[in-house]
Each structure stands twice: as structure tokens, then as C-alpha cells.
C-alpha positions in Angstrom: 189.0 2.0 56.7 187.2 0.9 53.5 184.3 -1.1 52.5 182.3 -1.7 49.9 178.4 -1.6 50.3 176.1 -4.2 48.0 173.3 -1.8 46.1 169.6 -2.7 47.4 167.9 -6.1 45.6 165.0 -4.4 43.7 163.3 -7.3 46.1 163.6 -4.8 49.5 161.0 -2.0 46.9 158.5 -4.5 47.7 159.4 -6.2 51.2 162.1 -4.0 52.7 163.5 -7.9 53.2 167.7 -6.9 52.1 170.6 -7.8 53.5 173.3 -4.8 53.8 176.7 -7.0 53.5 180.4 -4.8 54.1 183.3 -6.0 52.9 186.6 -3.9 54.9 189.6 -4.4 53.0 191.3 -7.5 54.6 187.7 -9.3 52.7 186.0 -10.0 56.5 182.2 -9.7 55.5 179.8 -8.6 58.2 176.4 -8.4 58.3 174.8 -5.8 60.1 171.3 -5.0 59.8 167.4 -5.2 61.6 164.8 -6.7 60.2 161.8 -5.1 59.6 157.8 -6.1 59.4 154.6 -4.5 59.3 152.0 -5.1 61.8 149.9 -6.2 58.9 149.7 -6.4 55.4 147.2 -3.8 55.4 150.1 -1.5 56.8 152.2 -2.8 54.1 149.3 -2.4 51.1 148.9 1.5 52.7 152.3 2.3 52.7 152.2 0.5 49.0 149.2 3.0 48.0 151.3 6.3 49.7 152.2 9.3 46.6 155.7 7.7 45.1 157.7 11.1 46.1 157.1 10.2 49.8 156.8 6.2 50.1 160.5 6.7 48.1 161.4 8.9 50.7 159.8 6.2 53.4 162.3 3.3 51.5 164.9 5.2 52.1 164.5 6.2 55.7 163.4 2.1 56.1 167.4 1.4 54.3 169.2 3.0 56.6 167.5 1.3 59.7 167.7 -2.2 58.7 171.7 -1.0 58.4 172.4 1.8 61.3 169.6 0.7 63.6 166.3 2.5 64.3 167.3 5.9 66.1 168.1 8.0 63.2 167.1 11.2 65.3 165.5 13.9 63.2 164.8 14.7 60.4 164.2 10.6 59.5 163.2 9.0 62.7 161.2 10.5 66.4 160.4 8.4 69.4 157.0 9.2 71.0 158.3 8.0 74.0 157.4 4.2 75.1 158.6 2.9 73.1 157.0 3.8 69.8 158.3 6.0 67.1 158.0 7.1 64.2 159.0 7.3 60.4 158.9 10.7 59.2 159.3 10.7 55.5 157.8 14.1 53.7 157.8 14.4 49.5 156.8 16.6 47.1 153.0 15.6 47.6 153.2 15.6 51.6 154.0 13.8 54.6 153.3 10.0 55.1 154.3 9.2 59.2 155.0 5.5 59.8 154.3 4.6 63.7 157.2 1.4 64.4 158.5 0.3 68.2 161.4 -2.3 68.7 161.7 -6.5 69.5 164.2 -7.8 70.7 167.0 -9.6 68.6 166.9 -6.3 66.4 163.3 -6.6 65.0 161.7 -3.1 63.9 157.9 -3.1 62.9 155.5 -0.6 61.0 152.1 -0.3 63.2 150.2 1.9 62.1 150.8 4.7 58.3 149.0 7.8 57.4 149.7 10.8 55.5 149.4 14.3 58.0 146.9 16.6 56.3 148.1 19.4 59.7 149.9 20.5 61.6 149.3 17.8 64.2 149.6 14.2 64.6 145.8 13.7 64.6 144.8 11.4 68.6 143.3 8.8 66.5 146.1 7.8 64.5 148.6 7.8 67.6 146.0 5.6 69.4 145.7 3.3 66.6 149.6 2.4 66.7 149.7 3.1 70.4 147.3 0.0 70.5 149.1 -1.9 67.5 152.2 -1.6 70.0 150.6 -2.7 72.9 149.2 -6.1 71.0 152.7 -6.6 69.0 154.8 -5.9 73.1 152.4 -8.5 75.3 149.7 -9.7 73.6 146.8 -8.2 73.9 
């Protein structure tokens, strides 16, 4: 089946607010998207401050998540268990990680981010993400 996909708007690069529209060969329009939001404005600003190459990979992965869902698998996303996942953005400047969780009605919440400096995920970064996930899901 042939499909036409609109290019993402420039607005996406600032807010992750695109809508993917697919038109099949019969002219039927399908809107398939997941909504991506941030735990707070600080998380969004921190990702915006990532080095250009890492941020570009993050944006590409986020675009795929919006259109195909969050379960992209390695090397793009990975499950940490208990509803916590990570986006794995690797650029020439280094490695960025963004933890996220899923909510009802196709909602993805970016909980926490950091630039990876070693082989293992630092415990304090993981604890921050878990605390925020619990706050988002359970209100505490």
C-alpha cells in the first residue's frame, strides 16, 4: 500500500507537537500519533540544551515514537521494568538518555534526562525518573 507522509513541521523541533498524517491510495486519511509531553519545563529545556548531534537523534527517535509507538526496541528505546523506559540518543558528542513512562490514551511523558558519562546508568538519575513516574501515575 502506497502512503504519503507529510514532512514534520518546524514546530516539532521546539515542542514535539507534530501530527503525522498518512493518505493511502484510496484517499483515506489516517492520523496515527502518540502524544509526547514533558514532566516539567526544566526537562524540556535540558534536552533543548543537549549538544546538537545528540538532540537531533533524540528528535528523530521521538518522531518515530509519535508515529510508531514507544516500543521501538534497541538501539532506540529500552525498557527498565515497572513501566519505566529510556530513549537512547547517541551522537558524536556523546550519549543522552531520557526516561519516559506511558499513560492512557497514547500519552508518553518524558520524565528525566541526562548526558551519560559512564557505562552504567547512575543510580541517582534512575531514582529521579522513578520518583517522577510515581508522581505522574499516582499523584504523589
